[in-house]
N, C-alpha and C positions, 0 to 999 in steps of 0.2 A: 860461184853459185848463181846461176841465172834461171834454171828450171828446176824447181824444187817440188817434191811430193812430201806431204805430211800425212802419215798413216798411223792409225791407232784404234783401239777399241773405243766405244762410246764412253765419254766422261774422262778420258785420259788427259785432256788438255790441248787437243789438236788446234782448236780455234784460237785459244789464247796464245799458243806458241806461233801459230801462223800470222796472227796480227803483229806479234813482236818482230818476226822476220820481215814482214811487209814494211813495218815502220823503220826498221834498221837498214834494209837494202832497197827500199822504194820499188819493189817489184809488184806487178799486178797480182792481186789475190783473188782466187776463185774458190768459193765453197760449193762442193758438190751438193750439199744439202739444199742450198739456195737454188741450184739449177734443177734439182729433182723434184722438190716440193713446190706446188703452187700455193697461192695465198689461201685458197679454200680447203687446204689440207689434202688435196688429191695430188697425184703424181703425173709427170709427163710421160709419154710413151717412151719405151726403151730406145727406139730408133732416133728419137729427137734428142735424148740425152747423149747418145753416142755421137750425133752430129755436132752438138755443142762442145763435147770434149775434144773431138777432132779439130774443131776450129781453134780452141785454146792451144792445143799442142803445136799448131802451126806458127804461133806467135814466138818471137825470139826470147821472151822472158816471161816467167810466171811462177806462182806458187799455187799449187792445187791442194786444197784441204779436203780430205775425205777418203773413205775406203771404197765402197761400191765396187768390190772386186769383180763383179760380173759385168761391169761396164768398162771395157778397154783397159784393164789394169796392165796387161802385158805391154800395150802400146804406150801407156803412161810411163811405165818403168823404162822402156826403151828410149823415150824422149827426154827423160829428165837427166840432170847431171848430179843431183843430190837427192837422197831419200832420208827422211827422219821418221823412224818408227818409235812412237812413244809407247812405253810399256806401263 
């Protein structure tokens, strides 16, 4: 497990689970919420988020926490070696 997606509905425990994976395997952790939302509660443009996601996907190891299915979900699924879907 070197490229992990953690997907679930809001409140299912994605972030807690992702942090535990990060602590156990020492993989870089990326929260899509942190990439999408700015400090002033506005969002970045879709093209910018897609660019950031593509940059992450090029890295050899990562955990990506978040759904955002409209933002390169197919590419994320193709690039990962493990998916956790929390129900």
